Residue, then its C-alpha position, 0 to 999 in steps of 0.5 A: x679584241x681587246x676590248x673583249x679580254x679586259x672585259x672577261x677579265x674584270x668578270x673573272x678576278x671576281x670571286x662567285x663560287x656558289x654553295x650547294x649547303x647554301x639555302x639562301x639565293x644567292x647562295x653566296x654573298x659574293x656573287x652581289x660583287x658581280x652582279x652589281x658591277x652588272x647593274x651598273x655596266x648594263x646602264x653604263x651601255x646605254x641598255x633600258x629597264x636594268x633591274x635586279x631583285x632581292x636574288x640577284x636576277x638580273x634583266x634589262x632591255x635592248x629596245x627595237x629599232x624597227x617599225x613591224x612587229x617581232x617577237x623579243x627575245x633573249x639571251x641569258x648567262x649565269x654569273x655563279x661558278x663552280x663549287x667543286x673548284x676554286x674561283x678564288x683569285x683566280x690569275x688569268x695568262x694571256x697566251x699570244x699566237x698559241x704555238x700548238x704546244x704544251x702552256x706551261x700554266x703553273x712552274x713551281x707545281x709543274x702542272x701543265x696544259x697539253x695538246x697531247x692530253x686535250x686535244x681541242x687545244x690544236x684548233x686554237x693555234x695561231x689564237x689567243x688564249x686565257x688560261x688559269x695559273x693552275x691553281x684556280x678555275x677561269x670561270x669563262x663557264x659562264x662569265x665568257x657568255x656573260x662578256x658576250x651578251x654584253x659586247x653585243x647588246x654594246x655593239x648594237x647600240x652602238x651599230x643603230x643601222x643593224x636593224x632587231x626587236x626587241x630584245x632581252x638580256x638575262x644573268x642568274x645566281x646558281x646555274x651551277x647548283x642546279x639553282x640558275x632557273x629556280x626564281x627566274x621570273x618568264x614572265x617578267x623577262x617577256x620573251x618569246x623564246x632565248x638562248x643560254x650562252x653557256x655552251x663550250x666549242x664553237x659552233x656549239x648549239x644545242x636543244x637536247x640535254x640530260x634528263x637529271x636526277x640526283x640520289x641520295x644513299x643513306x647506309x645503316x649499320x651498327x656499331x659497337x667495340x669490335x674486340x667483342x663484335x660478333x655477330x653483333x657489329x654492321x659496318x655500312x661502309x661494307x654495305x654501301x660497297x655491295x652497293x655500289x659494286x651492283x650497279x653497272x660499272x661501265x654506266x659511269x661518266x669515265x666510259x660514256x660518251x653521246x646519247x649513254x646515261x651514266x650512274x655517278x658516284x659524286x661523293x661518300x661520306x663513310x663511318x662504321x654506324x652510318x655511309x652517305x653516298x651522293x649520285x647523279x643519275x643522268x640520261x636523254x631517253x626518258x625512258x631510260x633515265x626512269x629505269x635508272x631511277x627504278x634500278x636504283x631503288x630496286x636494288x635498294x630494297x633487295x639489300x633491305x631485303x637481304x640483311x632483313x632490315x633498313x640498312x639503306x633509306x634511299x632518296x631520288x630526286x629529279x633535277x631537271x628534263x630533256x629540253x628537247x621535248x619543249x624546243x621542237x615544236x619552235x624549232x625554228x629558233x634553232x633554225x634561225x641560231x643555225x643560219x647566223x652560224x654559217x652567214x658568219x662563216x663558224x660550221x655549226x654543231x648541233x650535238x645533245x648536251x652531257x650535262x644541262x642549263x639554265x636553258x634546260x629548265x626555262x624551257x619547261x617554264x614556258x620559255x623555250x631556250x636552247x643553247x649556244x657556244x661561249x667558247x670555254x674548255x675544260x670547266x671546272x678545274x684546274x685546266x680551263x681555258x678561253x681563245x678570244x677568238x671564239x668569244x669575238x665570234x659568239x658576239x658576232x652570233x648574238x648580233x647576227x640573231x638579232x638581224x635575222x630575228x628581225x629581217x624573218x618577221x618583216x613582211x613586205 
């Protein structure tokens, strides 16, 4: 267990925050620091065909140790962290034998991680937790996944008695800004299917995710001197307020769960002359997803008609789709993962992702790719934590999937 702790910490102390405003891949130069370290580590543990391309996409192979043909499977994780919260100077705290009570993350700022608010903490009473110091995110999303994949490959290399087919691993930049799969070479990767290790709670196994789009709403006004503004000034911020208030108030992230979709206003930048609203649109149901986009466009059209001029310009772009459509025809890949968890005494939690992973895009690129737990909780903020025992179990699940796949395709 200490080996996994040390490996994980060696990753999270390297800042890999991505930047949605950058046009490069990776979007930040600092992502190369971890990427190059991972390449060296993959080589050092004995992985073969270790490559890194000009965009920092890493691939490597663990060759088959059986004589019969087995489909090539893959395991994928991303090394960037969210642009929404600082990943600089991560200072992890290790809480051994967690007692089920409040955890003081930062005494100076009185920042507390409490089970009264984050009930899932109580699932891990008696376990070892790795937390932040309250001033940064942790980076378990998705450095826990990378740690688990490399640890699993190392274990399989050291234990050749565990039989498996060819295994490919892939690590990507910029997943947190929706670009992780954009330059992923599926043909080069060469796997029949793969799993992203990018879920949260132990046991999570997901092959459904949101359909996703982003919307930019530009509201145009007219600026004149406020003392002489009657009948002339058009304040874009008031029109933006009309737009915001006309969308369903309770179809927002803070009021939805499960399969319920939402409109999420993620950013406002406004002045009298122009206000820009940034939205994300999410729904598991494709028809409902299309309807949400139509609602936003219709609202813009109505306001333009009301003001008898184009006061609103809206741009809506699809980001990714529900992988369910691509995975259902090959459900045996989910069954193998489910069986692996059960054999390890883990209760599978099969549910829909209220988000997306690289796997959602990769599934539509020809690489069916369900998502498996990596163990972390409260991603993208100061309250992020990961139980070490969950990382150990995720490592075991990877090894078991490899073993079960080889057995499944062994014809006697």
